[in-house]
C-alpha positions in Angstrom: 0.0 0.0 0.0 1.3 3.5 -0.9 2.0 5.8 2.0 1.4 9.6 2.1 3.6 12.4 3.4 0.9 15.2 3.2 2.6 18.5 3.1 -0.7 20.4 3.7 -0.6 18.9 7.3 2.9 20.1 8.1 3.1 23.6 6.7 5.2 22.6 3.7 2.3 23.4 1.3 -0.1 26.3 1.3 -3.8 25.9 1.0 -5.3 27.2 -2.2 -8.4 29.1 -3.3 -10.2 28.0 -6.5 -11.7 30.4 -9.0 -15.1 29.1 -7.6 -14.3 30.5 -4.2 -13.5 27.1 -2.6 -10.8 26.5 -0.1 -8.8 23.4 -1.0 -5.8 21.7 0.7 -3.4 22.7 -2.1 -3.4 23.8 -5.7 -2.6 20.3 -6.9 -6.1 19.2 -5.8 -7.8 21.4 -8.4 -7.9 18.9 -11.1 -10.8 17.1 -12.9 -9.7 13.7 -11.5 -9.5 14.9 -7.9 -12.7 16.9 -8.1 -14.5 13.7 -9.2 -13.4 11.8 -6.1 -16.5 11.3 -4.0 -14.8 12.1 -0.7 -13.2 15.2 -2.1 -16.6 16.3 -3.4 -17.8 16.2 0.2 -14.9 18.4 1.2 -15.8 20.9 -1.6 -19.4 21.1 -0.4 -18.3 22.7 2.9 -15.4 24.8 1.4 -17.1 27.8 -0.1 -15.4 30.7 1.7 -18.3 33.1 1.2 -20.4 30.8 3.6 -18.0 31.4 6.5 -16.6 34.3 8.6 -13.2 32.7 9.0 -11.1 30.1 7.3 -10.8 28.3 10.7 -14.5 27.6 10.6 -14.0 25.6 7.4 -11.1 23.6 9.0 -13.5 22.8 11.9 -16.1 21.1 9.7 -16.5 17.4 10.0 -15.5 17.0 6.3 -12.2 18.8 6.8 -11.5 16.9 10.0 -12.3 13.6 8.3 -10.1 14.5 5.3 -7.2 15.2 7.6 -7.7 11.9 9.4 -7.8 10.1 6.1 -4.5 11.6 5.0 -2.9 10.6 8.3 -4.1 7.1 7.5 -2.7 7.1 3.9 -6.1 7.6 2.3 -6.8 10.4 -0.1 -7.5 11.5 -3.7 -5.2 10.9 -6.6 -3.6 14.4 -6.3 -2.4 13.6 -2.8 -0.6 10.4 -3.9 0.8 12.1 -7.0 2.1 15.1 -5.2 2.8 13.9 -1.6 3.9 10.3 -1.7 6.1 9.1 1.2 9.4 8.9 -0.5 12.7 7.3 0.1 15.9 9.3 -0.5 16.0 8.4 -4.2 12.5 9.7 -5.2 11.8 13.4 -5.7 8.3 14.6 -4.8 6.0 16.5 -7.2 6.0 19.8 -5.2 7.7 22.8 -6.7 10.0 24.6 -4.3 8.7 28.0 -3.4 10.0 31.1 -1.6 7.9 34.2 -0.9 9.6 37.5 -0.4 8.2 40.7 1.1 10.3 43.8 1.0 13.4 41.7 0.1 13.0 39.4 3.1 11.9 35.7 3.0 8.5 35.5 4.7 7.6 31.9 3.7 9.4 28.9 2.3 8.4 25.3 1.8 11.6 23.7 2.9 12.0 20.0 2.1 
């Protein structure tokens, strides 16, 4: 069984906002294949940011809590296994390395 190393759970990946106003675990999840996954569709149903006052409220929904538990137990949509597989030292993951600068200073980095 394939194992996951979900970067959305350890601050190595930023959450994303779709053009439909949905909060998703990361930009790699915004694909046709992942959006067709039944469990991911449940997550999308409670992820419309205009329905909440804060992002934290979305994280506290049953669907987001269940999604996190699933990832911790190596269950998730295709995008998660494609982007965040547990790797040995020989395999490179599918995540682009990013650094965000503000006024010439690094304010965020997804260090591997």
